[in-house]
VMD Tcl script that draws the C-alpha trace (Angstrom):
set ca {
  {-165.78 -88.40 133.77}
  {-164.32 -89.22 130.39}
  {-161.18 -87.78 128.90}
  {-163.18 -85.93 126.26}
  {-165.37 -84.26 128.90}
  {-162.33 -83.24 130.94}
  {-160.66 -81.81 127.86}
  {-163.75 -79.87 126.82}
  {-164.19 -78.50 130.38}
  {-160.53 -77.45 130.45}
  {-160.78 -75.74 127.06}
  {-163.94 -73.93 128.13}
  {-162.32 -72.66 131.32}
  {-159.22 -71.61 129.41}
  {-161.25 -69.68 126.85}
  {-163.22 -67.93 129.62}
  {-159.97 -66.98 131.38}
  {-158.51 -65.56 128.15}
  {-161.72 -63.67 127.44}
  {-161.79 -62.07 130.88}
  {-158.10 -61.16 130.82}
  {-158.41 -59.61 127.36}
  {-161.39 -57.59 128.54}
  {-159.43 -56.26 131.52}
  {-156.47 -55.33 129.32}
  {-158.83 -53.45 127.00}
  {-160.19 -51.45 129.95}
  {-156.66 -50.55 131.06}
  {-155.63 -49.48 127.57}
  {-158.78 -47.45 127.10}
  {-158.17 -45.54 130.31}
  {-154.60 -44.65 129.32}
  {-155.50 -42.99 126.05}
  {-158.13 -40.61 127.31}
  {-157.05 -37.13 126.33}
  {-158.84 -33.85 126.08}
  {-157.96 -33.33 122.43}
  {-160.77 -32.95 119.95}
  {-160.49 -35.74 117.35}
  {-163.15 -34.77 114.84}
  {-162.71 -36.47 111.48}
  {-163.96 -34.51 108.52}
  {-165.35 -36.71 105.76}
  {-165.37 -35.67 102.15}
  {-168.55 -36.09 100.16}
  {-166.89 -38.89 98.15}
  {-165.99 -40.84 101.28}
  {-169.50 -40.42 102.65}
  {-170.94 -41.64 99.34}
  {-168.65 -44.71 99.35}
  {-169.66 -45.57 102.93}
  {-173.33 -45.26 102.02}
  {-172.85 -47.34 98.87}
  {-171.02 -50.11 100.72}
  {-173.69 -50.10 103.44}
  {-176.39 -50.51 100.81}
  {-174.46 -53.30 99.07}
  {-173.99 -55.10 102.38}
  {-177.71 -54.79 103.13}
  {-178.61 -56.00 99.65}
  {-176.37 -59.03 99.86}
  {-177.35 -60.07 103.39}
  {-181.01 -59.05 103.65}
  {-182.16 -59.62 100.10}
  {-179.92 -61.91 98.05}
  {-179.05 -64.47 100.73}
  {-182.68 -65.44 101.50}
  {-183.39 -65.71 97.78}
  {-180.37 -68.00 97.41}
  {-181.64 -70.16 100.27}
  {-185.09 -70.50 98.67}
  {-183.79 -71.52 95.23}
}
mol new
graphics top color blue
foreach p $ca { graphics top sphere $p radius 0.5 }
foreach p [lrange $ca 0 end-1] q [lrange $ca 1 end] { graphics top cylinder $p $q radius 0.2 }
display resetview
């Protein structure tokens, strides 16, 4: 087994270990913050409009303009 293969196998195992440990930490943190308080966020009509506008702009740039740019 070459040095490059050993290094890539080590890096893969290290990344999997970090991914699993981060996932377990997220589960622990999520369980600590569960409270019975009601956290409803009230949105103003302006904020809702801005979210809708940015969603439309994102759709337009990714679903419409990017394929046209790839064709031309």
